[in-house]
FINUSE-322891 format. One record per residue: x, y, z of N, C-alpha, C in turn; residue in one letter. Coordinates in steps of 0.02 Angstrom, whole numbers, padded with zeros to 5 digits, always signed. Example, Ala and Ser with C-alpha at 12.3 -4.5 7.8 and 13.67 -1.06 7.14 Angstrom:
+00660-00284+00390+00615-00225+00390+00660-00165+00390A+00642-00112+00354+00684-00053+00357+00645+00002+00394S
end
This chain:
+01063-00859-00164+00996-00860-00192+00982-00804-00236M+00942-00826-00296+00926-00775-00340+00848-00771-00346R+00815-00702-00335+00750-00696-00346+00727-00646-00394V+00670-00673-00434+00642-00625-00481+00586-00598-00447L+00574-00535-00440+00518-00503-00417+00472-00483-00477H+00408-00500-00482+00366-00484-00539+00303-00437-00511V+00307-00376-00535+00257-00327-00503+00234-00284-00552T+00163-00255-00548+00137-00216-00588+00155-00138-00573T+00177-00132-00507+00197-00063-00484+00258-00065-00455S+00307-00014-00479+00365-00006-00448+00389+00070-00459F+00422+00101-00415+00450+00167-00422+00494+00174-00488P+00490+00240-00516+00519+00248-00577+00587+00288-00550R+00590+00312-00475+00654+00334-00460+00641+00355-00387G+00685+00367-00345+00682+00379-00271+00631+00421-00244P+00599+00474-00288+00540+00512-00269+00476+00494-00288K+00469+00431-00321+00406+00396-00340+00385+00355-00285D+00323+00364-00271+00291+00324-00216+00253+00262-00238F+00244+00258-00304+00212+00190-00337+00245+00136-00323S+00213+00087-00287+00256+00022-00273+00311+00024-00219G+00312+00080-00176+00366+00094-00139+00385+00038-00095A+00332-00001-00062+00342-00040-00016+00372-00102-00052F+00357-00124-00111+00390-00167-00146+00465-00159-00161V+00480-00090-00175+00551-00075-00168+00587-00086-00109Y+00554-00065-00054+00579-00070+00004+00597-00146+00032R+00552-00191+00016+00563-00261+00026+00627-00284+00005L+00626-00268-00067+00681-00290-00109+00753-00264-00088I+00745-00198-00074+00807-00163-00044+00829-00202+00019R+00782-00219+00063+00807-00251+00126+00842-00321+00110A+00792-00353+00061+00819-00423+00036+00899-00424+00010Q+00913-00364-00026+00975-00355-00060+01027-00355-00001T+01008-00316+00041+01056-00301+00106+01069-00375+00144K+01031-00420+00136+01037-00477+00162+01076-00524+00111L+01100-00498+00064+01143-00536+00011+01098-00585-00032R+01035-00563-00044+00999-00600-00087+00999-00565-00155I+01017-00604-00214+01025-00569-00283+00952-00558-00311V+00932-00498-00318+00862-00484-00332+00856-00456-00404C+00807-00475-00445+00802-00441-00508+00722-00418-00498H+00702-00366-00537+00633-00343-00539+00606-00341-00612V+00548-00368-00619+00519-00361-00685+00454-00321-00672L+00455-00265-00708+00386-00222-00699+00368-00185-00774C+00317-00162-00779+00303-00114-00842+00335-00053-00844P+00360-00039-00906+00384+00036-00912+00331+00086-00906F+00350+00134-00878+00291+00189-00874+00322+00261-00883S+00374+00270-00914+00413+00332-00925+00443+00368-00876G+00477+00421-00902+00502+00471-00842+00548+00435-00793N+00598+00392-00818+00635+00361-00780+00692+00397-00744L+00718+00389-00685+00778+00413-00660+00833+00365-00679E+00889+00400-00712+00942+00358-00742+00984+00330-00678E+01011+00272-00690+01050+00235-00647+01018+00227-00577D+00966+00210-00573+00924+00202-00507+00881+00137-00518W+00878+00096-00469+00928+00083-00415+00993+00062-00428P+01037+00068-00384+01109+00047-00393+01115-00021-00379K+01079-00045-00324+01094-00115-00292+01059-00175-00319D+01011-00166-00365+00988-00219-00404+00960-00203-00468F+00947-00257-00512+00927-00238-00586+00854-00235-00594K+00830-00187-00627+00754-00181-00641+00744-00187-00728V+00710-00237-00744+00684-00247-00813+00621-00212-00821Y+00606-00163-00866+00549-00128-00879+00519-00146-00940R+00469-00185-00952+00444-00202-01019+00389-00150-01049F+00399-00139-01106+00354-00098-01151+00296-00135-01167K+00239-00106-01174+00176-00141-01194+00138-00092-01235Y+00149-00026-01240+00117+00022-01277+00163+00085-01302T+00148+00109-01354+00196+00169-01384+00186+00231-01337S+00138+00245-01291+00123+00303-01259+00116+00295-01185D+00171+00293-01150+00173+00279-01073+00121+00324-01034P+00116+00386-01063+00069+00431-01021-00007+00412-01030S-00018+00381-01082-00085+00348-01083-00088+00272-01084N-00073+00253-01020-00068+00183-01019-00092+00157-00954S-00098+00092-00953-00126+00058-00883-00088+00079-00819L-00026+00088-00827+00017+00111-00777+00042+00185-00765T+00006+00224-00804+00013+00295-00814-00024+00342-00770G-00071+00315-00724-00120+00348-00698-00114+00337-00618I-00115+00392-00576-00110+00378-00499-00167+00336-00486A-00157+00294-00433-00216+00244-00417-00209+00171-00442G-00157+00165-00486-00151+00095-00515-00186+00077-00569G-00185+00014-00593-00218-00011-00646-00302-00008-00645I-00321-00036-00591-00394-00032-00583-00425+00030-00595P-00394+00085-00563-00412+00164-00574-00410+00184-00646T-00351+00161-00667-00340+00174-00751-00404+00147-00797A-00418+00085-00776-00471+00062-00820-00535+00085-00803L-00554+00108-00747-00608+00136-00722-00617+00209-00762K-00572+00243-00760-00570+00310-00786-00565+00310-00862M-00535+00255-00896-00526+00258-00966-00540+00189-00985R-00600+00172-00996-00608+00100-01022-00580+00079-01083P-00559+00128-01126-00527+00111-01189-00456+00074-01170S-00434+00081-01112-00374+00056-01100-00375-00023-01089L-00433-00058-01088-00441-00126-01087-00409-00152-01155Y-00405-00112-01203-00376-00141-01264-00299-00143-01246L-00263-00124-01199-00194-00129-01193-00186-00193-01147Q-00244-00219-01117-00232-00268-01074-00204-00336-01105V-00225-00364-01156-00197-00431-01188-00118-00415-01208P-00096-00355-01228-00032-00352-01239+00013-00349-01180N-00015-00309-01129+00018-00311-01065+00036-00377-01040F-00019-00422-01040-00016-00486-01013+00033-00533-01044L+00034-00523-01110+00075-00558-01158+00152-00545-01148F+00162-00479-01153+00228-00446-01136+00250-00467-01073K+00224-00465-01014+00233-00495-00948+00257-00560-00955L+00207-00606-00981+00231-00677-00974+00292-00687-01014G+00297-00653-01076+00366-00660-01110+00431-00651-01077Q+00412-00594-01042+00487-00570-01002+00494-00620-00938H+00438-00644-00913+00447-00690-00863+00488-00759-00879V+00468-00782-00941+00497-00834-00964+00576-00815-00977V+00585-00762-00999+00660-00746-01029+00700-00736-00956R+00665-00694-00918+00718-00686-00855+00725-00740-00802L+00667-00787-00809+00678-00843-00759+00743-00888-00773S+00777-00885-00820+00837-00928-00835+00890-00914-00788K+00882-00856-00756+00933-00836-00713+00924-00827-00641D+00866-00857-00620+00843-00862-00552+00830-00927-00525V+00819-00933-00459+00801-00989-00422+00733-00987-00411D+00700-00933-00394+00631-00932-00369+00601-00863-00396I+00532-00869-00399+00489-00812-00431+00445-00781-00372I+00454-00719-00359+00404-00686-00308+00367-00639-00348H+00292-00652-00351+00243-00623-00388+00211-00577-00334A+00194-00507-00359+00164-00464-00313+00098-00457-00344H+00040-00466-00307-00031-00461-00328-00043-00526-00370W-00100-00542-00369-00125-00614-00404-00113-00609-00479S-00121-00552-00516-00117-00550-00581-00050-00568-00603I+00010-00549-00563+00074-00575-00586+00081-00643-00568C+00046-00673-00516+00053-00731-00490+00015-00783-00547G-00036-00759-00576-00072-00797-00633-00028-00793-00699A+00009-00747-00712+00048-00755-00773+00105-00790-00766I+00137-00789-00708+00189-00833-00691+00170-00898-00685C+00107-00915-00663+00084-00984-00662+00069-01009-00742G+00044-00965-00781+00028-00994-00843+00091-01005-00879I+00149-00975-00870+00212-00980-00898+00250-01038-00871T+00223-01051-00818+00269-01109-00775+00298-01172-00810K+00260-01189-00865+00285-01257-00895+00355-01233-00937K+00364-01166-00951+00426-01148-00979+00478-01129-00931F+00464-01118-00871+00518-01107-00825+00528-01155-00762H+00476-01188-00743+00461-01236-00691+00497-01204-00629N+00486-01157-00606+00515-01126-00550+00460-01113-00494L+00479-01120-00427+00424-01114-00384+00405-01030-00376P+00337-01030-00364+00312-00965-00365+00284-00938-00301I+00306-00883-00270+00281-00857-00210+00241-00797-00230V+00178-00795-00211+00135-00730-00232+00113-00697-00167T+00118-00633-00169+00097-00599-00105+00035-00557-00128T-00014-00561-00090-00078-00529-00099-00089-00479-00055L-00117-00421-00078-00117-00355-00032-00192-00329-00027R-00239-00375-00038-00306-00343-00018-00348-00334-00073G-00330-00293-00119-00365-00282-00189-00377-00347-00226S-00339-00384-00218-00337-00454-00263-00404-00499-00241D-00416-00503-00181-00473-00541-00154-00539-00500-00179I-00544-00445-00164-00598-00402-00178-00613-00403-00260H-00563-00396-00290-00574-00406-00373-00591-00481-00395R-00569-00530-00362-00585-00592-00377-00664-00607-00356A-00688-00572-00311-00756-00571-00288-00806-00543-00331K-00781-00484-00363-00816-00445-00407-00801-00452-00481S-00760-00480-00509-00750-00494-00576-00741-00562-00597S-00780-00588-00646-00771-00666-00665-00701-00671-00698S-00681-00623-00743-00606-00629-00768-00555-00636-00717L-00557-00588-00666-00510-00579-00614-00514-00644-00577Y-00572-00662-00559-00577-00721-00519-00536-00788-00561N-00538-00790-00628-00512-00849-00660-00437-00834-00656L-00407-00772-00658-00339-00762-00654-00317-00775-00573L-00357-00756-00533-00346-00773-00457-00344-00846-00448H-00384-00887-00483-00379-00955-00467-00313-00992-00498K-00303-00963-00554-00242-00988-00587-00181-00973-00552I-00185-00917-00521-00125-00891-00465-00123-00943-00409C-00190-00950-00386-00182-01002-00318-00160-01068-00338V-00178-01088-00391-00166-01161-00414-00089-01173-00419K-00055-01117-00451+00014-01127-00472+00069-01092-00426N+00048-01062-00374+00085-01039-00326+00116-01087-00270S+00168-01084-00260+00202-01146-00203+00179-01110-00141S+00174-01043-00131+00149-01010-00068+00109-00944-00082A+00067-00931-00045+00028-00873-00051+00030-00827+00016L+00059-00773+00009+00077-00733+00066+00026-00682+00068V-00008-00674+00135-00058-00614+00141-00027-00562+00186G-00038-00497+00168+00000-00457+00218-00056-00431+00280V-00102-00464+00290-00146-00456+00346-00175-00522+00359S-00187-00535+00425-00230-00600+00443-00301-00600+00415K-00331-00546+00405-00402-00548+00383-00402-00562+00318S-00346-00539+00280-00336-00551+00203-00330-00634+00192L-00288-00654+00234-00287-00733+00228-00359-00769+00245L-00383-00747+00294-00449-00773+00306-00504-00775+00245D-00505-00706+00216-00541-00712+00151-00514-00753+00101E-00451-00753+00093-00424-00801+00040-00437-00874+00053L-00437-00899+00116-00460-00969+00131-00527-00986+00115I-00566-00926+00140-00639-00936+00132-00660-00941+00060D-00625-00911+00008-00636-00909-00057-00617-00980-00092L-00561-01004-00068-00536-01065-00093-00503-01106-00037D-00544-01141+00008-00508-01180+00058-00455-01227+00050P-00444-01240-00015-00393-01296-00035-00325-01258-00023R-00313-01196-00026-00259-01156-00021-00225-01147+00054C-00275-01177+00098-00245-01166+00174-00171-01184+00194Q-00153-01237+00167-00092-01265+00184-00029-01232+00154D-00040-01187+00105+00009-01146+00072+00002-01078+00082K-00035-01058+00133-00055-00984+00151-00015-00963+00210A+00015-00907+00207+00067-00884+00257+00051-00799+00263F+00061-00779+00329+00053-00719+00347+00120-00691+00353F+00141-00631+00318+00197-00593+00329+00191-00527+00326I+00174-00490+00376+00158-00420+00369+00221-00372+00338P+00206-00312+00309+00257-00263+00293+00292-00246+00346N+00344-00210+00338+00373-00177+00386+00381-00101+00372G+00420-00056+00417+00428+00010+00393+00509+00018+00401V+00533+00084+00381+00595+00100+00377+00615+00128+00456D+00674+00107+00479+00699+00140+00539+00695+00218+00547Q+00694+00250+00495+00678+00329+00494+00615+00341+00526E+00567+00298+00527+00504+00320+00555+00504+00314+00629F+00543+00266+00657+00555+00254+00730+00595+00313+00759Y+00631+00337+00722+00678+00394+00742+00642+00468+00747N+00584+00464+00729+00549+00531+00734+00538+00554+00812I+00544+00610+00835+00542+00630+00906+00473+00626+00932P+00457+00605+00988+00391+00602+01019+00363+00667+01028L+00296+00667+01030+00259+00736+01039+00262+00753+01112L+00298+00811+01130+00295+00824+01207+00246+00877+01223K+00230+00918+01175+00184+00972+01183+00137+00984+01123R+00070+00979+01137+00022+00988+01091-00005+01069+01088I+00007+01108+01029-00025+01167+01027-00072+01172+00961E-00120+01214+00970-00167+01226+00919-00136+01266+00864Y-00153+01258+00793-00201+01210+00775-00180+01141+00765P-00227+01088+00784-00204+01020+00786-00196+01004+00707I-00140+00971+00689-00124+00967+00611-00136+00884+00606R-00189+00885+00566-00213+00819+00530-00175+00808+00460F-00169+00747+00453-00138+00730+00386-00172+00662+00356L-00175+00669+00290-00206+00617+00249-00141+00601+00200F-00126+00537+00189-00078+00516+00136-00111+00453+00095I-00106+00469+00027-00134+00414-00013-00159+00431-00076G-00177+00391-00114-00207+00408-00184-00270+00441-00175S-00294+00497-00216-00352+00528-00213-00395+00498-00255L-00419+00438-00237-00477+00398-00273-00532+00390-00224I-00590+00371-00255-00651+00362-00218-00646+00312-00151E-00612+00254-00165-00597+00207-00114-00572+00241-00042L-00531+00288-00055-00502+00316+00016-00549+00370+00056K-00602+00391+00017-00652+00435+00052-00622+00502+00089Q-00580+00533+00051-00556+00591+00072-00603+00645+00088V-00661+00645+00038-00724+00691+00048-00748+00678+00120D-00755+00624+00143-00777+00612+00204-00753+00648+00260L-00685+00645+00258-00641+00677+00299-00653+00752+00302L-00648+00785+00238-00658+00851+00230-00724+00870+00255I-00777+00835+00236-00841+00852+00258-00851+00854+00340S-00821+00796+00372-00827+00787+00440-00787+00843+00476A-00732+00865+00456-00694+00926+00474-00739+00987+00472L-00771+00999+00417-00805+01065+00405-00859+01072+00453S-00880+01017+00485-00935+01020+00539-00918+01045+00604L-00850+01055+00614-00814+01083+00669-00808+01159+00665I-00869+01189+00657-00865+01255+00634-00843+01307+00694K-00859+01291+00758-00841+01342+00824-00770+01331+00844E-00733+01275+00805-00675+01269+00818-00628+01262+00758D-00651+01296+00705-00618+01304+00644-00542+01325+00649R-00531+01366+00699-00456+01400+00696-00419+01344+00738H-00442+01288+00762-00408+01239+00800-00381+01182+00762K-00396+01185+00695-00369+01122+00655-00345+01145+00581W-00299+01108+00558-00272+01110+00485-00267+01046+00463L-00277+01036+00395-00286+00968+00363-00230+00970+00298L-00181+00926+00300-00135+00921+00240-00160+00853+00206S-00162+00863+00141-00185+00805+00099-00121+00789+00058I-00086+00735+00074-00025+00719+00030-00047+00654-00022A-00034+00662-00084-00055+00620-00143-00087+00654-00189G-00103+00609-00252-00137+00637-00303-00183+00580-00337D-00222+00611-00385-00264+00553-00413-00325+00595-00445G-00369+00557-00476-00420+00581-00509-00477+00622-00476P-00479+00619-00412-00524+00655-00368-00498+00719-00337M-00437+00737-00364-00411+00805-00335-00455+00865-00347R-00470+00866-00413-00511+00927-00425-00577+00928-00392S-00606+00876-00380-00669+00880-00358-00663+00888-00276S-00606+00865-00246-00599+00877-00179-00580+00952-00163L-00554+00982-00208-00522+01053-00195-00596+01086-00208E-00632+01076-00251-00699+01109-00262-00749+01104-00194R-00735+01036-00167-00778+01028-00111-00758+01067-00047L-00695+01077-00042-00661+01125+00013-00687+01189+00003C-00694+01214-00061-00726+01291-00075-00791+01294-00061M-00837+01236-00074-00901+01230-00066-00924+01233+00015K-00878+01205+00054-00884+01205+00125-00862+01259+00163L-00818+01294+00123-00783+01350+00153-00716+01333+00195G-00683+01281+00183-00630+01257+00219-00572+01263+00179V-00570+01298+00127-00510+01295+00081-00449+01323+00112E-00452+01374+00158-00403+01395+00187-00367+01341+00247E-00397+01298+00260-00381+01252+00324-00358+01184+00287S-00364+01177+00220-00352+01113+00187-00300+01127+00135C-00240+01098+00135-00178+01103+00091-00170+01041+00052V-00170+01046-00014-00155+00999-00055-00088+00990-00066F-00044+00942-00053+00025+00944-00050+00048+00903-00123L+00001+00870-00149+00021+00832-00208+00071+00773-00185G+00101+00732-00237+00143+00680-00216+00200+00697-00180N+00217+00662-00132+00273+00665-00083+00320+00611-00093I+00381+00627-00104+00442+00581-00107+00442+00529-00046A+00445+00462-00053+00438+00422+00004+00498+00431+00051P+00560+00465+00028+00603+00476+00089+00588+00540+00129S+00535+00579+00102+00507+00633+00137+00452+00615+00182D+00422+00554+00182+00373+00538+00221+00368+00538+00291I+00432+00515+00319+00445+00512+00391+00437+00586+00429P+00471+00634+00392+00466+00699+00420+00401+00735+00405N+00372+00711+00358+00301+00736+00340+00254+00718+00400L+00266+00655+00417+00210+00626+00471+00235+00661+00536I+00297+00666+00547+00325+00694+00607+00306+00777+00616G+00291+00812+00565+00266+00873+00572+00202+00890+00582R+00155+00838+00588+00081+00827+00602+00075+00795+00669H+00011+00799+00691-00003+00767+00762-00050+00704+00742H-00089+00696+00690-00136+00649+00685-00143+00620+00604V-00145+00564+00597-00150+00530+00539-00219+00517+00528L-00254+00525+00472-00321+00500+00470-00324+00457+00399V-00356+00402+00398-00366+00363+00350-00438+00341+00352L-00479+00365+00317-00562+00352+00311-00575+00300+00256P-00534+00259+00238-00542+00212+00176-00612+00166+00185S-00636+00148+00128-00688+00096+00134-00660+00029+00141K-00600+00018+00110-00571-00050+00118-00488-00046+00106R-00455-00087+00137-00394-00085+00137-00358-00160+00148E-00306-00173+00115-00266-00239+00123-00237-00240+00191G-00182-00191+00204-00157-00185+00263-00116-00114+00246R-00139-00059+00272-00115+00002+00245-00048+00020+00276P+00006+00023+00239+00067+00040+00255+00080+00109+00298N+00032+00160+00265+00040+00223+00303+00022+00230+00379V-00022+00174+00398-00051+00176+00461+00003+00145+00506V+00047+00096+00485+00095+00064+00527+00156+00125+00522I+00160+00158+00480+00213+00212+00467+00198+00264+00521E+00145+00291+00524+00119+00337+00572+00130+00311+00648A+00108+00250+00654+00113+00214+00717+00191+00214+00739M+00233+00201+00693+00307+00198+00708+00326+00270+00731A+00304+00322+00700+00313+00391+00717+00289+00415+00778C+00254+00361+00816+00214+00385+00880+00164+00441+00872A+00132+00442+00816+00072+00484+00804+00004+00446+00807R-00037+00481+00828-00100+00463+00835-00141+00442+00765L-00164+00378+00758-00193+00363+00698-00277+00363+00710V-00308+00389+00667-00382+00381+00661-00400+00348+00590I-00438+00294+00600-00449+00257+00541-00515+00221+00536T-00541+00197+00483-00609+00164+00477-00596+00095+00516S-00656+00085+00547-00663+00017+00580-00680-00047+00538D-00620-00061+00497-00624-00113+00449-00578-00161+00466I-00588-00219+00442-00545-00292+00468-00464-00267+00470K-00440-00248+00412-00371-00241+00408-00340-00184+00461A-00378-00138+00479-00356-00087+00520-00372-00110+00591C-00417-00148+00604-00429-00181+00674-00370-00221+00697R-00340-00246+00641-00276-00286+00669-00230-00244+00695E-00225-00189+00683-00170-00132+00693-00190-00090+00751L-00251-00063+00755-00277-00016+00797-00326-00051+00850I-00310-00037+00913-00355-00058+00966-00378+00006+00999I-00444+00019+00982-00484+00082+00993-00476+00105+01064H-00438+00160+01075-00428+00204+01126-00360+00177+01176K-00335+00126+01136-00275+00089+01167-00209+00110+01131K-00215+00106+01063-00159+00135+01027-00179+00176+00965N-00243+00198+00961-00273+00241+00911-00345+00246+00913G-00386+00267+00866-00445+00275+00868-00488+00245+00809L-00537+00215+00818-00578+00191+00756-00643+00221+00751L-00675+00228+00700-00744+00249+00681-00777+00210+00627F-00837+00206+00628-00881+00163+00584-00869+00186+00513K-00845+00144+00475-00831+00159+00404-00885+00191+00364A-00864+00239+00331-00914+00279+00294-00964+00316+00334G-00956+00326+00395-00999+00368+00440-00975+00440+00450S-01000+00489+00415-00980+00564+00433-00985+00582+00510P-01039+00565+00536-01053+00575+00592-01008+00543+00650D-00988+00482+00631-00943+00444+00672-00876+00481+00674G-00852+00495+00605-00784+00535+00608-00782+00595+00637L-00835+00629+00619-00846+00700+00666-00846+00702+00738Y-00869+00651+00760-00866+00645+00843-00795+00624+00866K-00759+00578+00827-00695+00567+00844-00652+00636+00830I-00652+00665+00778-00608+00722+00766-00619+00772+00819L-00684+00785+00838-00707+00840+00891-00672+00822+00954K-00680+00758+00973-00648+00729+01036-00570+00745+01035E-00542+00735+00979-00465+00744+00978-00449+00821+00984V-00491+00858+00950-00472+00930+00954-00490+00960+01026I-00542+00942+01059-00559+00955+01129-00516+00920+01186E-00488+00873+01169-00439+00833+01208-00370+00816+01185N-00332+00866+01168-00267+00860+01128-00228+00807+01167P-00232+00803+01233-00172+00767+01271-00178+00690+01255H-00239+00662+01224-00236+00590+01200-00192+00582+01138I-00178+00640+01103-00134+00630+01043-00067+00594+01056I-00030+00622+01109+00032+00601+01120+00025+00528+01162S-00018+00520+01203-00024+00463+01247-00042+00390+01198S-00085+00408+01154-00096+00356+01108-00056+00346+01051L-00022+00401+01037+00035+00397+00985+00099+00355+01016G+00109+00372+01077+00175+00323+01107+00152+00252+01112E+00080+00239+01132+00064+00173+01136+00068+00138+01064S+00052+00169+01015+00061+00141+00943+00135+00127+00930A+00185+00164+00950+00248+00150+00934+00262+00093+00974R+00248+00090+01040+00268+00030+01079+00235-00034+01051D+00172-00031+01027+00152-00088+00990+00193-00110+00925W+00211-00062+00897+00251-00068+00830+00314-00110+00842M+00354-00080+00897+00418-00115+00921+00402-00184+00958I+00345-00196+00987+00335-00258+01014+00323-00315+00954K+00290-00293+00898+00282-00330+00841+00337-00335+00803K+00394-00295+00814+00454-00297+00767+00436-00290+00691D+00396-00238+00686+00378-00220+00615+00431-00180+00585L+00486-00206+00551+00535-00175+00517+00544-00208+00439T+00575-00171+00391+00581-00213+00339+00642-00264+00344W+00687-00257+00371+00744-00310+00380+00707-00376+00403P+00660-00359+00452+00634-00428+00487+00576-00462+00432N+00545-00426+00400+00502-00442+00348+00541-00478+00287C+00593-00451+00273+00639-00480+00219+00666-00549+00242A+00682-00553+00303+00708-00616+00328+00657-00675+00339K+00590-00647+00339+00540-00694+00348+00525-00720+00279R+00529-00682+00229+00522-00706+00159+00574-00751+00140Y+00634-00740+00155+00694-00775+00133+00688-00843+00170I+00664-00846+00226+00653-00914+00256+00600-00954+00219E+00547-00917+00192+00500-00945+00159+00527-00985+00088L+00561-00936+00059+00591-00948-00009+00640-01022+00005Y+00682-01021+00056+00721-01085+00069+00679-01148+00088R+00620-01132+00117+00583-01191+00142+00558-01224+00071E+00529-01176+00030+00498-01195-00036+00554-01232-00083I+00612-01199-00083+00662-01229-00134+00680-01294-00110L+00681-01304-00036+00693-01373-00024+00650-01430-00045E+00587-01416-00051+00534-01448-00060+00528-01458-00149K+00551-01413-00178+00544-01414-00255+00586-01459-00287H
end
């Protein structure tokens, strides 16, 4: 079986985190002897001869990759928000994407589009390739379809022309069906997996102060890292009992650094910048607690990675996270956007550190029970491909 993966985000090398979950899925499929090709935009600074086990085609749509839709941390939506002038690149971006889909479709059996914008372009060009399309939706698709008339149009084209629509969370599928009930018969739930390295991280046997908190993700407004910094700063009497590491980069980094100085916690908060995906398991392993205070998520991979590491996760009480975290059973939830709610949870953990290891171990047990690994995820997609090809 030959599969063309079409994505707007893909790593430029083994140390790049952009679209790392797409890479991990394809790598797992390749190990199961599926011939995979990848189509993604060119974004400069590529590592030569990588990857070695499948072919990546990177299309150019602008003469300056550093000032482009895919050249800013946080993805295309963040780039457009920061620099509205980049909207001028959108028509050529979509045209080049469609042009390459048609060209590369001649050598594959099925197209797997990641995000509805790719599904839409694959659908628009379908009369030229007539291949079945599987589109994976990751949360931001539905939000944009509700808030943007243009994106809603692209989303509808994607839904109409896809043979299957895969949601990475159950709540995402519910929203998809609410938006368009006609797609119910071709909607499937296939969760992302994690690498075995996360399960290999040793359990925490002894917790000593300071409690090491960790955030991993793009430094954008959606992630609400400012909420986390503000909540920790309120724990004044126990300031020596906690440290915060912030892994990632993005347009809010400077303002977050200034916030730390304003609140007097700059010595307790360390900005690590972008971390290579291969270093993430050990990074999580060196910390006690992962905190994700996001307003909205599709299905946050960093949460299941921390759970596989047997680390306590504190996250916003939003639909996607409620599918993963059962409050005080395998993690902790706080009311989304509530500084006071997050403060109380953080203070409880600092005052009762024994819950870190017990809830962390429960989290790993839950992950093992659900069999959330990339090989299992890849197998489920392959089964779906075969089912679709038999009907096509």
